[in-house]
C-alpha positions as CSV (number, residue, x, y, z in Angstrom):
1,M,98.3,-94.6,-130.1
2,S,96.1,-96.3,-127.6
3,V,92.7,-95.0,-126.7
4,F,91.6,-94.8,-123.1
5,T,88.1,-96.1,-122.4
6,P,86.8,-95.2,-119.0
7,V,85.4,-98.0,-116.8
8,N,82.6,-97.5,-114.3
9,P,84.2,-98.2,-110.9
10,R,81.2,-99.9,-109.1
11,P,80.7,-102.8,-111.6
12,F,84.5,-103.1,-111.8
13,L,84.8,-103.4,-108.0
14,Q,81.8,-105.9,-107.9
15,S,83.6,-108.0,-110.5
16,L,86.6,-108.3,-108.2
17,V,84.7,-109.7,-105.3
18,S,86.1,-113.1,-104.2
19,K,89.3,-112.5,-106.3
20,L,92.8,-111.6,-105.3
21,A,93.4,-107.8,-105.5
22,V,95.9,-105.1,-104.7
23,V,94.6,-101.9,-103.1
24,R,97.1,-99.0,-103.1
25,L,96.5,-96.1,-100.8
26,K,97.3,-92.4,-101.4
27,W,99.9,-92.6,-98.7
28,G,102.0,-95.3,-100.4
29,Q,100.9,-98.5,-98.6
30,E,99.6,-101.4,-100.6
31,Y,97.4,-104.2,-99.4
32,K,97.1,-107.6,-101.2
33,G,94.3,-109.9,-100.3
34,I,91.0,-111.3,-101.3
35,L,88.4,-108.6,-101.9
36,T,85.4,-109.8,-99.9
37,S,83.0,-106.9,-100.3
38,T,82.4,-103.3,-101.4
39,D,79.5,-101.0,-100.6
40,Q,77.7,-98.1,-102.3
41,Y,80.4,-95.7,-101.2
42,M,83.2,-98.0,-102.6
43,N,84.7,-98.8,-99.2
44,I,86.7,-102.0,-99.6
45,Q,86.9,-105.1,-97.3
46,L,89.9,-107.5,-97.8
47,A,90.5,-110.9,-96.1
48,D,93.9,-112.4,-95.6
49,A,95.5,-109.0,-96.4
50,E,99.3,-108.6,-96.6
51,E,100.6,-105.1,-96.1
52,F,103.4,-103.6,-98.2
53,Q,105.4,-100.4,-97.8
54,D,107.9,-99.4,-100.6
55,G,107.6,-102.9,-102.0
56,N,108.6,-104.6,-98.8
57,S,106.2,-106.9,-97.0
58,L,105.3,-105.9,-93.5
59,G,103.4,-109.1,-92.8
60,V,99.9,-110.5,-93.0
61,L,97.2,-108.7,-91.1
62,P,94.9,-110.9,-88.9
63,G,91.2,-110.8,-89.6
64,D,89.5,-108.6,-92.2
65,L,90.7,-105.2,-93.3
66,L,88.3,-102.3,-94.1
67,I,89.7,-99.5,-96.3
68,R,87.7,-96.3,-96.4
69,C,87.0,-95.2,-100.0
70,N,88.7,-91.8,-99.8
71,N,92.1,-93.3,-99.0
72,V,92.2,-95.5,-102.1
73,L,94.5,-94.5,-105.0
74,Y,93.8,-97.6,-107.2
75,V,92.5,-101.2,-107.1
76,R,93.7,-103.9,-109.5
77,E,93.1,-107.6,-109.8
78,I,96.0,-110.0,-109.4
79,K,95.9,-112.7,-112.1
80,Q,96.6,-116.2,-110.8
81,E,99.8,-116.5,-113.0
82,T,101.1,-113.3,-111.4
83,A,100.3,-114.5,-107.9
84,A,102.1,-117.8,-108.5
85,M,105.1,-115.9,-109.8
86,D,105.2,-113.6,-106.7
87,A,105.0,-116.6,-104.4
88,S,107.8,-118.6,-106.0
89,P,111.4,-117.9,-104.9
90,P,113.8,-116.2,-107.3
91,A,115.8,-118.6,-109.4
92,A,119.1,-117.4,-108.1
93,A,118.0,-117.9,-104.5
94,A,116.7,-121.4,-105.3
95,A,120.0,-122.4,-107.0
96,A,122.3,-121.0,-104.2
97,P,123.7,-123.8,-102.0
98,R,122.5,-123.6,-98.4
99,R,124.8,-124.1,-95.4
100,E,123.6,-126.3,-92.6
101,D,125.8,-124.9,-89.9
102,P,125.4,-121.3,-88.6
103,V,127.9,-118.8,-90.0
104,S,129.4,-116.1,-87.8
105,E,129.7,-112.5,-89.0
106,D,133.5,-112.9,-89.1
107,E,133.2,-115.9,-91.4
108,Q,130.8,-114.0,-93.6
109,M,133.2,-111.1,-93.9
110,E,136.1,-113.5,-94.7
111,E,134.0,-115.1,-97.5
112,G,133.1,-111.7,-98.9
113,E,136.8,-110.7,-99.0
114,Q,137.8,-113.9,-100.7
115,G,135.1,-113.5,-103.4
116,A,136.2,-109.9,-104.1
């Protein structure tokens, strides 16, 4: 049985400054970016933030993002190995042959029927 040891949040947040982090809001959105600063109220500022909803990327937000402390569900650091794995394409997608010519919807449906 593992024992939970509480962590003081302010030093924890300060240790994440200048590192890649994920901030999840109470409402379900996630923001992945470089944590540039926090304040005494534990508001969070992210640079180069990418927004996620239900695991799907909604794109990179221009400029800095300020997240008010009372909206935060959790904050976690992204280790560099994890970030590299997230950025690399899946092995199946990399191994799939690519067609140079555009394929019409009819051709795609025919290919799907032949494969079934």
